[in-house]
Structure formats: structure tokens, C-alpha cells
C-alpha positions, 0 to 999 in steps of 0.5 A: 241378742239385741237387734242391730247389735254386732254382738250375740251370746248364749249360754248352753247347758252341758247337754248333747242338745247344746250342739244342735242349738248352738248351730241353729243360733249361729246360723240364724244370727249370721243370716240376720247379719247378712253374712250367709257366706260365713254360715257353713264354716262358722257352724262347723267350727262352733259345732266342733268346739261345743262338742269338745266342751261337752266331752271334757267339761261340765257346766255351762258352755258359752258361745259369743260372736262379735262382728269386728268390722265389715270383714271379720267375725270373732267367735268364742266358745267358753267352758268352766274347764281351765285346761287349754285344749291340746292340738294333736295329729289324728291317725287315719283310723282315729274317730276324733282328734281333728277338731282343733286342726279343722279350726286352725285350717279353716279360720284366719287365726285362733287361740285360747285364753284363760278366764276367771273360771275356765277357758275360751277357745276363739277363732276369727273368720274373714267375712263379706256382707 
């Protein structure tokens, strides 16, 4: 991250420790940007998406945050698997399957896009400084 830049990005190995490290970097960056009100939701959603990448893909996992304006934050999580994630309805006893529902309900909008190699799942949050 470049100090004063509205963009922060990292690449993590496909390793279980990536989730903890991603949460820490997102938390610190948002605090540096003065967006403490967005920290909890952003950290939760990044944790869900990085975990999904770890479960289904191999290779590096990218996390990128862009402060779009004074009131919007774009967060992207990328991995080398080209297949988009599938939103599903989890049964009450299911251990998983709620991550994308959580992203959909907690963000102002979200989506996926294919890249040259792999895909990106993104979401936007409304933020206040």
C-alpha cells in the first residue's frame, strides 16, 4: 500500500493463514483511511471470500480495496479458478453455504467477473469517513 493512495492490494498464498493475514491488512488499511465504521463488515466479507478461494482454488489469492469516493469502498478477491461461485440456499443444519448470501445481504452491491486467468468476486460498501 502506498501511503495516501486510495488503493491497497495484496497477494496471499493459498494457505489457511491467508485468511487471518487478509483480515489484519483490511482492518489496518481501513483504520488508516479513517473508515472505522466499515471495518467489521469489510473484514467479515473478505474473510468469507478468501475462505471460499482457499476451499476451491489453488494458487495466489488477491485482495484489492479501492476507495471510490467519500462514500463507497470497492473490495475485490481474486483467485486462479475461472468458475464463478454459485450462490445457494443453505439448510439450517449445513456447516457452509452462507458466504455469498452474507455478501449479498451486507453489501450495497456485488458480483463476479472473469479475468485473464481466474475470476474476481467483488462487493461495494457504503462508508463514511
